[in-house]
TORLO-161560 format. One line per field, with one value per residue (C-alpha): y, x, z negated. Coordinates in Angstrom, 2 decimals. Layout:
y = (Y,...)
x = (X,...)
z = (Z,...)
//
This chain:
y = (29.53,32.55,35.51,36.57,39.91,41.69,41.57,38.03,37.41,39.74,38.15,34.31,35.56,36.53,33.42,31.53,33.60,33.29,29.68,30.31,32.80,30.14,27.55,29.94,31.29,28.04,26.67,29.60,29.22,25.30,26.70,29.12,26.30,24.60,27.64,29.11,32.37,35.00,36.24,32.87,33.28,36.65,35.46,32.62,34.66,37.18,34.68,33.06,36.36,36.65,33.14,33.85,37.02,34.91,32.57,34.88,36.52,33.31,32.61,36.16,35.34,32.01,33.26,35.98,33.40,31.41,34.13,34.30,30.78,30.19,27.13,25.98,23.07,21.52,23.03,21.01,20.88,24.77,25.18,22.52,24.22,27.64,26.48,24.98,28.23,30.50,28.16,28.07,31.73,32.01,29.51,31.65,34.85,33.90,32.21,36.05)
x = (-33.35,-35.06,-34.69,-37.66,-38.29,-38.81,-42.76,-42.37,-40.23,-42.56,-45.76,-43.92,-42.70,-46.05,-47.61,-45.53,-46.38,-50.04,-49.84,-48.29,-50.68,-53.59,-52.26,-52.01,-55.73,-56.85,-54.76,-56.64,-59.85,-59.95,-58.65,-61.56,-63.83,-62.99,-63.16,-65.51,-65.48,-68.16,-67.42,-66.79,-68.87,-68.04,-64.34,-65.08,-67.15,-64.22,-61.21,-63.71,-63.66,-59.62,-59.34,-61.46,-59.50,-56.39,-57.82,-58.80,-55.28,-54.00,-56.05,-54.96,-51.06,-51.72,-53.50,-50.19,-47.67,-49.28,-49.44,-45.70,-45.34,-44.15,-45.23,-46.19,-45.45,-48.11,-48.30,-46.59,-43.39,-43.77,-43.71,-40.60,-39.03,-39.67,-38.19,-35.13,-34.24,-35.01,-32.62,-29.84,-30.34,-29.62,-26.59,-24.80,-25.81,-24.04,-21.14,-20.67)
z = (34.03,34.01,31.88,29.81,29.60,25.94,26.28,26.93,24.07,21.62,22.27,21.82,18.88,17.57,18.93,16.78,14.05,14.67,14.20,10.76,9.61,11.45,8.63,5.64,6.10,6.60,3.08,1.35,2.81,1.16,-1.69,-2.07,-0.78,-4.26,-6.43,-8.90,-8.20,-7.80,-4.37,-3.04,-0.27,0.62,0.43,2.82,5.27,5.62,5.71,8.69,10.68,9.95,11.32,14.18,15.01,14.91,17.61,19.51,19.84,20.43,23.35,24.88,24.03,25.70,28.66,29.31,28.50,31.45,33.71,33.33,33.64,29.87,28.42,25.69,23.48,21.45,18.24,16.20,18.12,18.43,14.53,14.32,17.13,15.58,12.35,14.03,15.66,12.20,10.30,13.00,13.29,9.28,9.68,12.39,10.43,7.56,9.66,11.30)
//
């Protein structure tokens, strides 16, 4: 198994976090869509702009990881794997 650099590890971490951020923005957009707020249209425009930035970052990071020969699993498996790692890390830190 090859060693992963700090930069690659950071890119992978950020890519995983972007998956969560994307879901949070999508959920917020769905909530706003059903609201009766006066600024609803403005909030939707801003939320969609943020969503577009997230997608651009994800695309850029996927390219960087691919150039480093790091393969990305499907989104749902990636989120599940990162959740397991976070839980395991928490358990290990408690045991230390």
